[in-house]
DRENLO-133017 format. One record per residue (C-alpha): residue number from 0; y negated, x negated, z; residue in one letter. Coordinates in steps of 0.02 Angstrom, whole numbers, padded with zeros to 5 digits. Layout:
DRENLO-133017
+-----+--------+--------+--------+-----+
!   n !  north !   east !     up ! res !
+-----+--------+--------+--------+-----+
! NUM !      Y !      X !      Z !   A !
...
+-----+--------+--------+--------+-----+
***
This chain:
DRENLO-133017
+-----+--------+--------+--------+-----+
!   n !  north !   east !     up ! res !
+-----+--------+--------+--------+-----+
!   0 !  00000 !  00000 !  00000 !   M !
!   1 ! -00177 ! -00056 ! -00034 !   D !
!   2 ! -00302 ! -00085 !  00104 !   E !
!   3 ! -00414 !  00058 !  00042 !   F !
!   4 ! -00274 !  00183 !  00073 !   S !
!   5 ! -00235 !  00106 !  00242 !   L !
!   6 ! -00418 !  00121 !  00296 !   L !
!   7 ! -00426 !  00302 !  00237 !   A !
!   8 ! -00264 !  00337 !  00332 !   S !
!   9 ! -00331 !  00256 !  00490 !   L !
!  10 ! -00486 !  00362 !  00474 !   L !
!  11 ! -00377 !  00519 !  00467 !   L !
!  12 ! -00280 !  00464 !  00622 !   I !
!  13 ! -00438 !  00426 !  00720 !   E !
!  14 ! -00525 !  00586 !  00662 !   A !
!  15 ! -00390 !  00697 !  00737 !   K !
!  16 ! -00388 !  00601 !  00902 !   D !
!  17 ! -00512 !  00684 !  01019 !   T !
!  18 ! -00501 !  00530 !  01133 !   N !
!  19 ! -00534 !  00404 !  00995 !   S !
!  20 ! -00648 !  00262 !  01046 !   R !
!  21 ! -00734 !  00293 !  00877 !   F !
!  22 ! -00765 !  00478 !  00916 !   R !
!  23 ! -00955 !  00469 !  00916 !   D !
!  24 ! -00955 !  00379 !  00749 !   Y !
!  25 ! -00828 !  00500 !  00674 !   L !
!  26 ! -00930 !  00650 !  00730 !   C !
!  27 ! -01084 !  00576 !  00646 !   S !
!  28 ! -00997 !  00570 !  00477 !   L !
!  29 ! -01031 !  00708 !  00350 !   P !
!  30 ! -00895 !  00839 !  00330 !   R !
!  31 ! -00918 !  00832 !  00141 !   H !
!  32 ! -00977 !  00689 !  00031 !   V !
!  33 ! -01048 !  00759 ! -00131 !   P !
!  34 ! -00965 !  00639 ! -00252 !   L !
!  35 ! -00952 !  00690 ! -00436 !   P !
!  36 ! -00763 !  00711 ! -00438 !   Y !
!  37 ! -00784 !  00863 ! -00325 !   Y !
!  38 ! -00876 !  00956 ! -00462 !   L !
!  39 ! -00791 !  01097 ! -00554 !   S !
!  40 ! -00775 !  01089 ! -00743 !   A !
!  41 ! -00919 !  01216 ! -00756 !   D !
!  42 ! -01030 !  01110 ! -00644 !   Q !
!  43 ! -00994 !  00954 ! -00745 !   V !
!  44 ! -01031 !  01048 ! -00907 !   A !
!  45 ! -01197 !  01109 ! -00836 !   A !
!  46 ! -01249 !  00939 ! -00769 !   S !
!  47 ! -01378 !  00828 ! -00851 !   T !
!  48 ! -01239 !  00702 ! -00886 !   H !
!  49 ! -01126 !  00825 ! -00979 !   A !
!  50 ! -01144 !  00731 ! -01143 !   S !
!  51 ! -01121 !  00558 ! -01065 !   D !
!  52 ! -00941 !  00511 ! -01106 !   T !
!  53 ! -00947 !  00357 ! -00994 !   K !
!  54 ! -00996 !  00468 ! -00846 !   Y !
!  55 ! -00863 !  00598 ! -00886 !   L !
!  56 ! -00730 !  00464 ! -00907 !   T !
!  57 ! -00780 !  00390 ! -00739 !   G !
!  58 ! -00763 !  00559 ! -00652 !   I !
!  59 ! -00592 !  00589 ! -00728 !   L !
!  60 ! -00535 !  00413 ! -00685 !   S !
!  61 ! -00594 !  00428 ! -00503 !   A !
!  62 ! -00505 !  00595 ! -00488 !   G !
!  63 ! -00342 !  00522 ! -00554 !   R !
!  64 ! -00355 !  00374 ! -00436 !   V !
!  65 ! -00383 !  00492 ! -00290 !   L !
!  66 ! -00227 !  00592 ! -00334 !   I !
!  67 ! -00125 !  00433 ! -00360 !   Q !
!  68 ! -00178 !  00356 ! -00194 !   T !
!  69 ! -00137 !  00518 ! -00103 !   Y !
!  70 !  00035 !  00524 ! -00184 !   S !
!  71 !  00072 !  00341 ! -00146 !   K !
!  72 !  00008 !  00355 !  00032 !   T !
!  73 !  00113 !  00511 !  00058 !   S !
!  74 !  00268 !  00420 ! -00003 !   K !
!  75 !  00240 !  00258 !  00093 !   W !
!  76 !  00152 !  00316 !  00251 !   L !
!  77 !  00134 !  00503 !  00282 !   F !
!  78 !  00315 !  00553 !  00246 !   D !
!  79 !  00405 !  00406 !  00331 !   P !
!  80 !  00295 !  00417 !  00487 !   H !
!  81 !  00273 !  00601 !  00529 !   P !
!  82 !  00236 !  00560 !  00711 !   G !
!  83 !  00072 !  00479 !  00659 !   L !
!  84 !  00023 !  00621 !  00545 !   F !
!  85 !  00058 !  00791 !  00625 !   Q !
!  86 !  00020 !  00894 !  00531 !   P !
!  87 !  00033 !  00799 !  00368 !   R !
!  88 ! -00142 !  00770 !  00295 !   P !
!  89 ! -00188 !  00889 !  00156 !   S !
!  90 ! -00261 !  00830 ! -00008 !   F !
!  91 ! -00429 !  00900 !  00048 !   K !
!  92 ! -00421 !  00793 !  00206 !   Q !
!  93 ! -00375 !  00643 !  00098 !   W !
!  94 ! -00525 !  00678 ! -00013 !   Q !
!  95 ! -00637 !  00674 !  00140 !   W !
!  96 ! -00567 !  00511 !  00208 !   A !
!  97 ! -00568 !  00427 !  00037 !   A !
!  98 ! -00747 !  00486 !  00008 !   S !
!  99 ! -00803 !  00413 !  00173 !   I !
! 100 ! -00722 !  00246 !  00129 !   V !
! 101 ! -00795 !  00250 ! -00047 !   M !
! 102 ! -00970 !  00296 !  00008 !   S !
! 103 ! -00986 !  00201 !  00173 !   R !
! 104 ! -00873 !  00050 !  00173 !   S !
! 105 ! -00929 ! -00126 !  00148 !   W !
! 106 ! -00832 ! -00255 !  00050 !   G !
! 107 ! -00807 ! -00415 !  00148 !   V !
! 108 ! -00717 ! -00577 !  00113 !   A !
! 109 ! -00558 ! -00606 !  00211 !   V !
! 110 ! -00578 ! -00764 !  00316 !   P !
! 111 ! -00469 ! -00911 !  00265 !   N !
! 112 ! -00325 ! -00945 !  00381 !   G !
! 113 ! -00296 ! -00762 !  00428 !   T !
! 114 ! -00133 ! -00671 !  00394 !   S !
! 115 ! -00218 ! -00566 !  00260 !   L !
! 116 ! -00280 ! -00722 !  00171 !   A !
! 117 ! -00105 ! -00794 !  00175 !   F !
! 118 ! -00040 ! -00636 !  00093 !   S !
! 119 ! -00160 ! -00658 ! -00052 !   G !
! 120 ! -00294 ! -00532 ! -00001 !   V !
! 121 ! -00467 ! -00603 ! -00033 !   S !
! 122 ! -00577 ! -00454 !  00010 !   S !
! 123 ! -00562 ! -00290 !  00104 !   M !
! 124 ! -00657 ! -00131 !  00148 !   H !
! 125 ! -00727 ! -00108 !  00322 !   I !
! 126 ! -00822 !  00033 !  00404 !   L !
! 127 ! -00970 ! -00029 !  00504 !   A !
! 128 ! -01043 !  00106 !  00617 !   P !
! 129 ! -01233 !  00112 !  00611 !   L !
! 130 ! -01240 ! -00018 !  00472 !   A !
! 131 ! -01168 !  00112 !  00353 !   D !
! 132 ! -01315 !  00227 !  00388 !   M !
! 133 ! -01447 !  00108 !  00319 !   V !
! 134 ! -01442 !  00185 !  00147 !   N !
! 135 ! -01418 !  00368 !  00198 !   H !
! 136 ! -01539 !  00509 !  00225 !   N !
! 137 ! -01517 !  00624 !  00376 !   E !
! 138 ! -01553 !  00779 !  00270 !   S !
! 139 ! -01402 !  00741 !  00159 !   S !
! 140 ! -01279 !  00776 !  00303 !   R !
! 141 ! -01282 !  00965 !  00281 !   K !
+-----+--------+--------+--------+-----+
***
């Protein structure tokens, strides 16, 4: 599994834990991130980018990746470890977690000498509470 899927999965685990040490941060996150792949076909057709094939291809590609990561994560993590995921995360919950990672994570280099570096991973996503708010507007959390 890729580290993006693992971070999204960890976010789902922590979000359902009312005693999570990250509870304040989790409660500050938006319940919906308005990314383009959430748009219906009608909304895409009515958008100002409807004739932009690069934009449309990007939306379709992101949607396919989202479905693929959910399927792979279900196979490799959700299904084999039901104790961690009761109930099993829905695709809508996966969309939320993936959207948070996509919109708020920071890419960082993996330090040399760590177990991740030894396994060939050179960079990873991290969530940095407060730092991830620098580029966000409070009014967009509705």
